[in-house]
Each structure stands twice: as C-alpha cells, then as structure tokens.
C-alpha positions as CSV (number, residue, x, y, z in Angstrom):
1,M,118.8,145.2,109.8
2,N,115.8,146.0,111.4
3,R,116.1,144.2,115.4
4,G,112.8,142.8,114.7
5,N,113.1,141.4,112.1
6,R,116.7,139.5,113.4
7,K,114.1,138.9,117.1
8,S,111.6,137.1,114.8
9,K,114.2,135.0,113.1
10,L,115.8,133.8,116.1
11,V,112.0,132.9,117.8
12,S,111.4,130.7,114.2
13,V,114.9,129.0,115.0
14,A,114.1,128.7,118.5
15,S,110.5,127.1,118.1
16,L,112.1,124.9,115.6
17,L,114.4,123.9,118.1
18,L,112.0,123.2,121.2
19,L,109.6,120.8,118.4
20,A,112.6,118.9,118.0
21,V,113.6,118.7,121.4
22,L,109.5,117.7,122.9
23,S,109.3,115.6,119.3
24,G,111.8,113.1,121.3
25,C,114.5,112.4,119.0
26,S,118.1,111.6,119.8
27,T,119.8,114.4,117.5
28,V,118.0,117.5,116.3
29,Q,120.1,119.1,113.2
30,I,118.3,122.3,111.1
31,G,119.5,123.9,108.3
32,R,122.7,123.3,106.2
33,D,126.4,123.4,107.4
34,F,128.8,125.8,105.8
35,D,132.1,127.4,106.5
36,V,132.0,131.1,107.7
37,K,136.2,131.0,107.8
38,A,136.5,129.9,104.1
39,F,133.2,132.4,102.8
40,E,135.4,135.3,104.6
41,E,138.1,134.1,102.7
42,I,136.4,134.4,99.3
43,A,134.2,137.5,100.2
44,G,137.2,139.5,101.1
45,M,139.3,138.8,98.0
46,A,136.4,140.5,95.3
47,D,133.1,141.5,94.5
48,M,130.3,138.6,94.6
49,S,127.4,138.5,93.7
50,K,124.0,136.8,94.1
51,A,124.8,133.7,91.6
52,Q,129.2,133.7,92.8
53,V,127.2,133.2,96.8
54,R,124.4,130.7,95.6
55,D,127.1,128.4,94.3
56,L,129.5,128.4,97.5
57,L,126.4,128.4,99.5
58,G,123.4,127.3,98.2
59,A,120.3,128.5,98.1
60,P,120.0,130.6,101.2
61,K,117.7,129.1,103.9
62,S,115.3,132.3,104.0
63,T,115.4,135.9,102.4
64,G,114.2,139.4,103.3
65,V,114.8,142.8,102.8
66,A,116.9,145.2,105.2
67,V,116.3,148.9,104.9
68,E,119.3,151.0,106.2
69,K,119.1,153.9,108.3
70,D,119.5,156.3,105.1
71,G,116.7,154.8,103.3
72,S,118.6,152.2,100.6
73,R,116.6,148.4,100.7
74,L,118.7,145.9,100.3
75,V,117.9,141.6,99.3
76,E,118.8,140.1,102.2
77,W,120.2,136.3,102.1
78,V,119.9,133.6,105.1
79,Y,122.1,130.8,106.3
80,F,121.8,129.0,109.6
81,Y,122.9,126.2,110.8
82,G,122.5,124.7,114.2
83,S,121.9,121.2,116.2
84,G,122.8,119.4,119.6
85,Q,121.8,116.1,121.7
86,L,118.4,115.1,123.3
87,P,117.2,115.9,125.4
88,S,120.1,117.9,127.3
89,M,121.0,119.6,123.8
90,S,124.6,118.6,125.4
91,D,127.2,120.1,122.5
92,T,124.8,122.7,120.9
93,N,126.2,124.4,118.1
94,F,124.5,127.2,116.0
95,K,125.4,129.7,113.2
96,M,123.7,131.9,111.3
97,L,125.3,134.2,108.0
98,E,123.1,137.0,107.0
99,I,124.0,138.5,104.0
100,R,123.2,141.6,101.7
101,F,122.9,142.6,98.6
102,N,122.5,146.2,96.7
103,Q,119.8,146.4,93.7
104,A,122.8,145.3,91.0
105,G,122.3,142.3,92.7
106,M,125.8,142.4,94.2
107,M,127.0,141.5,98.2
108,Q,127.3,144.8,100.6
109,S,127.9,143.3,102.8
110,Y,127.6,140.1,105.2
111,N,127.0,139.1,109.5
112,W,127.3,136.3,110.9
113,S,127.3,134.6,114.7
114,S,128.0,131.5,116.3
115,S,127.1,129.8,119.8
116,Q,131.4,128.5,119.7
C-alpha cells in the first residue's frame, strides 16, 4: 500500500479523534468494533470473497485501490475502530484492518495494526 495513502487515512482518523476531544464529550468512539483474531482464524482456513468478508465484518468504513510494486491493482477495504475517555484519552484503543482483493473479488492479502 502506498505510504502516503496510509498516512492520509491515519491523519483522517486522528482528525476525527481531535474533533471529538474538542467537542467535550466524556467518551469518544469511531468506527465499529471487530474481532481481528476471529477474522484471522477464518481467513486462514479458506479463500474469502468480498461477499464473505462483508458477511463477517459488515460494510467497510472506506475503500480504495492499492497499487503493488509490479503495477497490479488491488481493491482495498479498510475497517477501523477507536475509543477513549476524554479529556485525558485514558484507556485509548485503536485498531485498523486493511483487506486487499484481486480483480476476481477474492481476498489477496490483509494486514492489521492495533494499539494493544
């Protein structure tokens, strides 16, 4: 995935968190929670189509295109979830899952990151 694209996504998510901080709410939550370990168990057992991923995780929070070094283009779905207590942002939790599909609509690869 293009580093600039990932940085842009992280900046967008950070901006949403900052906006929530400035709004004075006691708890902030963005995205929809998901279980990465359950996804990995299922994804590791079989090829998954877009429809199967959507059934498991719901609609993605954002979509885009990942261009590989060899020039191949993959459809990318992004899921993210963040939460924390304001104003100190104690107990902050953030995770992101990026799933890439080939042109036939089958999962090609995925990666995830988490604050925990």
